C-alpha positions in Angstrom: 73.9 104.9 148.2 77.0 106.8 148.7 78.9 104.6 146.2 76.7 105.3 143.5 76.5 109.3 143.7 80.6 109.1 143.9 79.9 107.1 140.6 77.3 109.4 139.0 80.3 112.1 139.8 82.7 110.6 138.2 80.8 110.3 135.3 79.4 113.7 135.1 83.0 115.1 135.9 84.2 113.3 132.6 81.4 114.3 130.7 82.3 118.1 131.3 85.7 117.4 130.8 85.1 115.9 127.4 82.9 118.7 126.2 85.8 121.1 126.5 88.7 118.8 125.6 87.2 116.4 123.3 89.3 115.5 120.0 87.9 116.7 116.8 87.9 113.6 114.4 86.3 113.2 110.9 83.7 110.6 111.7 82.6 112.6 115.0 80.4 115.0 116.2 81.2 117.1 118.5 79.3 118.2 121.5 78.7 121.5 120.0 78.1 120.4 116.9 74.7 118.3 118.4 73.4 121.1 119.8 73.1 122.4 116.5 70.9 119.2 115.9 73.8 117.5 113.7 73.6 114.2 114.1 76.0 111.0 113.7 76.3 109.2 110.5 76.0 105.7 111.3 78.1 104.4 108.0 81.4 106.3 109.5 81.1 105.1 112.8 81.0 102.0 111.7 84.1 102.6 109.3 85.9 104.0 111.7 85.3 101.4 114.4 86.5 98.8 112.5 89.4 101.0 111.4 90.2 101.7 114.7 90.4 98.1 115.9 94.2 97.2 116.6 95.0 100.7 115.1 95.9 104.0 116.1 93.7 107.2 116.0 96.6 109.1 114.5 96.9 106.3 112.0 93.3 105.6 111.2 92.3 109.4 110.0 94.2 109.5 107.1 92.7 106.1 106.1 89.5 106.8 107.0 89.5 110.4 104.8 90.9 108.8 101.5 88.3 105.3 102.0 85.1 108.2 102.4 86.3 110.0 99.1 86.2 106.5 97.3 83.1 104.7 99.1 81.0 107.0 101.2 78.3 104.5 101.7 77.4 101.7 102.1 75.9 101.4 98.5 79.4 102.5 97.1 81.4 99.9 99.3 78.9 96.8 98.7 79.6 97.8 94.5 83.4 97.7 94.9 86.0 95.0 94.2 87.0 93.3 97.1 90.8 93.7 95.9 90.5 96.9 95.8 89.3 97.2 99.2 92.1 94.8 100.1 94.9 97.0 98.1 93.2 100.2 100.0 93.5 97.9 103.4 97.3 97.9 103.0 99.2 99.4 105.7 96.5 99.5 108.2 97.4 95.9 109.1 94.9 93.0 110.6 93.5 92.6 106.8 90.6 90.4 107.8 89.0 93.5 108.6 89.7 94.6 105.0 87.4 91.2 103.9 85.0 91.3 106.5 83.9 95.4 105.9 83.3 94.1 102.2 80.9 91.2 103.2 79.1 92.8 105.8 78.4 95.6 103.0 77.0 93.4 100.7 74.8 91.6 103.5 73.8 95.4 104.1 72.9 96.3 100.7 70.7 92.7 100.1 69.0 92.6 103.6 68.6 96.0 105.2 68.8 98.1 102.0 71.9 100.0 102.9 70.8 100.8 106.2 73.3 100.4 109.4 70.8 98.4 111.6 70.2 99.4 115.4 69.5 96.5 116.4 72.3 95.0 119.0 71.4 91.2 117.7 70.9 92.0 114.0 74.1 93.8 114.0 76.1 91.2 116.0 75.2 88.4 113.3 76.7 91.0 110.5 80.1 89.9 109.1 83.5 91.2 111.4 81.0 93.1 113.9 81.6 91.6 117.6 80.5 92.9 121.0 82.7 96.1 121.4 81.7 97.2 117.7 78.1 96.3 118.2 78.0 98.3 121.4 80.2 101.5 120.1 77.8 101.8 116.8 74.4 101.4 119.0 75.9 104.2 121.7 77.6 106.6 119.4 75.8 106.4 116.1 72.0 106.1 117.4 72.4 107.3 121.1 71.4 103.8 122.7 72.8 103.4 126.5 75.4 100.6 126.2 78.0 100.0 128.3 81.5 100.1 125.7 84.9 98.9 126.7 87.7 99.3 124.6 91.5 98.6 125.5 91.3 102.5 126.8 88.5 102.2 128.8 89.5 99.1 130.7 92.7 100.7 131.7 90.8 103.6 133.2 88.7 101.7 135.0 91.3 99.2 136.4 93.5 102.3 138.0 89.8 103.7 138.7 89.2 100.4 141.4 92.7 99.1 141.4 91.6 95.8 140.1 94.8 94.4 140.6 94.7 90.9 138.1 95.5 91.0 134.6 93.0 92.4 131.9 92.0 89.1 130.7 91.4 87.7 133.5 89.5 91.2 134.9 86.6 91.4 132.3 84.0 90.6 134.4 85.2 92.6 136.9 85.9 95.2 134.7 82.2 95.3 133.0 80.6 95.4 136.3 82.4 99.0 137.8 81.9 100.0 133.8 78.3 99.3 133.7 78.1 101.7 136.9 79.7 104.4 135.4 77.8 104.8 132.1 74.7 106.9 132.2 71.5 106.0 130.8 71.6 109.0 128.4 75.0 110.1 126.3 76.3 106.6 126.8 78.1 108.1 123.2 79.1 110.9 124.6 80.8 109.0 127.8 82.1 106.4 125.6 84.2 108.7 123.6 84.6 111.1 126.9 86.6 107.7 128.3 88.6 107.3 125.2 89.9 110.6 125.1 90.3 110.8 128.7 92.7 107.8 128.4 94.9 108.9 125.4 95.3 112.3 127.1 95.2 111.5 130.5 95.6 108.6 131.8 97.7 107.1 129.0 99.5 103.5 129.3 102.6 105.1 130.7 103.3 108.0 132.7 100.0 109.1 132.9 99.1 112.7 133.9 97.6 112.3 137.0 98.2 115.9 138.4 95.9 116.9 135.5 93.2 114.4 135.9 89.6 116.0 136.9 88.9 112.6 138.7 92.1 112.2 140.6 90.2 112.6 143.8 88.6 109.4 143.1 91.0 106.8 141.9 91.9 103.9 144.2 95.4 103.4 142.3 96.4 107.1 142.5 95.4 107.0 146.2 97.9 103.8 146.7 100.5 105.4 144.8 100.4 102.1 142.3 99.1 103.9 138.9 102.2 102.9 137.2 101.7 99.3 138.1 98.4 99.3 137.1 96.4 97.3 134.9 98.6 94.5 136.0 101.4 93.4 133.1 100.9 89.8 132.0 103.9 87.7 131.8 105.5 88.3 128.5 105.7 85.1 126.7 108.6 84.5 124.0 107.3 85.1 120.7 108.6 82.3 117.9 110.3 83.0 115.1 109.9 82.1 111.5 111.9 82.2 108.6 112.1 81.7 104.8 112.9 83.7 101.6 111.3 86.1 99.5 112.0 86.6 95.8 112.1 90.2 94.2 112.3 89.8 90.8 113.0 92.3 87.6 111.4 91.6 84.6 112.8 93.4 81.3 112.8 96.1 80.6 111.0 98.2 83.9 109.0 95.5 85.6 108.2 94.0 88.6 106.9 90.5 89.2 104.2 90.1 92.0 101.4 87.3 93.3 98.3 87.6 94.6 98.4 85.6 98.2 95.8 83.0 98.9 92.7 84.4 99.9 92.9 82.7 103.6 95.5 83.2 106.3 98.0 85.9 106.8 98.0 88.7 104.2 95.2 86.7 102.5 94.2 88.0 98.9 96.7 90.7 98.9 99.4 91.5 96.8 103.3 90.7 97.4 106.7 89.3 95.9 106.4 85.7 96.1 107.9 83.8 99.3 108.7 79.9 100.4 106.6 79.0 103.6 107.2 80.3 106.7 108.7 77.7 108.9 110.9 77.8 111.8 113.5 76.5 110.2 115.3 78.3 107.3 115.8 75.5 104.6 117.8 76.5 101.3 114.5 77.2 98.9 113.5 75.9 95.9 113.2 78.6 93.5 110.2 79.5 92.0 111.1 79.9 88.4 114.3 79.9 86.1 115.8 83.3 86.5 119.4 85.0 87.1 119.5 84.6 91.2 121.3 86.9 93.8 121.2 85.4 97.4 121.3 88.9 98.7 121.8 88.1 102.6 119.7 91.0 103.3 116.7 90.2 106.0 113.5 91.8 106.4 112.0 91.5 109.5 108.5 92.1 110.8 106.5 91.1 113.5 102.7 89.9 113.3 100.5 89.6 116.5 101.9 86.2 117.2 105.2 85.6 116.0 108.2 87.1 114.2 109.3 87.0 111.0 112.5 87.1 109.3 112.6 86.8 105.1 116.2 86.9 103.1 115.8 88.7 100.1 116.8 87.1 96.8 116.5 89.0 93.7 116.1 87.8 90.1 116.0 89.0 87.0 114.3 87.8 83.7 114.4 88.8 80.3 110.8 88.0 79.8 108.3 85.7 81.2 108.6 82.5 79.2 106.6 80.3 81.6 102.6 80.1 82.4 102.2 83.2 84.4 99.0 82.8 85.3 100.1 82.5 89.4 102.3 86.2 88.8 101.6 89.4 87.4 103.8 91.9 86.4 103.4 96.0 87.0 105.4 98.9 85.4 108.1 100.1 88.1 107.6 103.6 87.7 103.9 103.2 87.8 103.0 101.4 90.8 101.3 102.7 94.0 103.7 101.3 96.6 101.0 102.0 99.2 98.7 98.8 97.5 101.1 96.2 99.1 101.2 95.2 102.8 103.7 96.9 105.4 106.1 93.6 105.0 106.0 93.7 101.3 106.9 97.5 101.3 110.0 96.7 103.9 110.9 93.9 101.1 111.0 96.8 98.6 112.5 99.2 100.4 115.5 96.8 101.3 115.6 94.9 97.7 115.6 98.2 95.3 118.7 99.6 97.1 121.0 96.3 96.3 
């Protein structure tokens, strides 16, 4: 019983901290706004949660605001072109999120009258919505009692209760502790409180324990283990793949691009043509006739499970005399560089200065 009372106290303290210190975010309804009767927009919560997967809040905010100017409802999003969404998504990374967002909007339009459903099972059946996103939508958008756990919340729970195993091996234990912290009401506020608290106080490195409102209850702090928890898994060597990328100028002032296959990494996105990405960098088969220059300039980029090194090969052509159905050209002056994924923007930056 005493244990449960302490849990309730931690919850109360964190909610009070959030009411005073919570971040102002464009998709969020603050506690003060909620008191005036304002309620969260489920559409905004869904879009923000998808964007926030593997991406920081500071990076998401400008994308979210621009996204809402283009597609401010399920209906508008469902009527968009997938390529437009993928072009917009360039820079956010993890492009499968953009494709799934489009598929989900289509399904919401066809089956749910453009409404975000509240039912957990229904949400989980929608493209791109997993356990975390479904729980976040239900808690934040609809005020349902859900235990919402992301990487930030995992860190707070591990430190608070001194869980001494790597997070991947502690999922069950983390959920058990978190479920005792989450209140019957205000689950959405509490989830956001934990996220903001993790961002401001219980940071991944150099947490500000002297400003922590729940420091008296933190077992890791009592035992001097805060910096060592969560336990970091042993780092594995990340494999390196290599290849060539072809940066081609078509006279007088055009650049040659291709749209990558819909499946796979950077699927469906525009970019400069490349060879296959392999462990060894073999001499490339040039994609077409042009005046080619091997620059020996290498662009390096890291994906989630491998590193990539592409040597830039610059080509110059008078015209596209071959079947160019695979390729397209864009006017250099009018081209929006932000429509390219980060890797291809790196290629452009190195190639254009050659």
